[in-house]
N, C-alpha and C positions, 0 to 999 in steps of 0.2 A: 330418815333424814340425818345427815351428818351434823355433828355439833357446831361446826363453823357456819351452818346455815341459820341457826338459831341465834337471835341477838339478845333475847331476854326471856328467862323462864320465870313463871309466877306460880307459886303453890298457895292454896287457901287451906290453912292447917286447922281444921276443926278437931280432928282426932289423931293426926299424924305428925304433930310438931317435932317430936324427937327424931323421927326419920328424916323429916324435911330439913332440920338444922343439923343433921349428922351425915348419914349415908348419901342422901340426895345431894346435899351441898358439895360434898367431895366428888361425887360422880359428875355433876354439872361442871365443876371447875376443871376436872381432869379431861373432860371431853370438849373443853374450849368454849363453854357458854360464857360470854363476856359479863353478863350481869344476872343476878338471881334475887328475886323478891319472895319473901315468905310472909304472908298475911296471917297474923295470929289474932283472930277476932276476940278470944278470950281475954288476952292481955291488952287489946286495942292498940296494937302496934304492927308496923310492917318492918321486917328486918330486910335490909338492902345490902347486897354483897356485890363487889366488883373487884377487878384487877387480880388476876390469877396468881396464886402463891403455891408453894410446894404442897401444903396440906389443905387447900381449899382456896379462899380468897383473902387477899391482903387488906382489903378495905371493907369496912362494915359501919353502917349507921342504922339507928332506929328512928322511924318516923311515926308519930302518934296518929292513929286514925282520926280523921277530921282535918289533918294538915295536908297540904299538897305534897306529893312525892315527885321529884325530878330525877329522871334517869341520869346516871353518871356516864353512860356509854352511848347514848343515843341523843344527839343534839336536838333540842326543841321538844322532847317528850316530857310532859308534866301531867300528872294525873291528880285531880281533885278527889279527895277521899272522904269528904264530909258526908256523902250519901251512902257510904259502904256500911 
């Protein structure tokens, strides 16, 4: 599947956080994935990335698990995380 067909990639990082926030982040951005979320259950946060930049994504925010996360690039998509 070409990157332009994927609109959101989500990784659950139990043991792969370094790779998910490093190599995968750069690969997803380079291949045109508009938005990328990395769920870090150990730190109880979701790292949200969007807006492609030269070395990854230009915009990032952290959402605490338990708070809703709203997609930056998909209108109307919001996920309640209180049960995660």
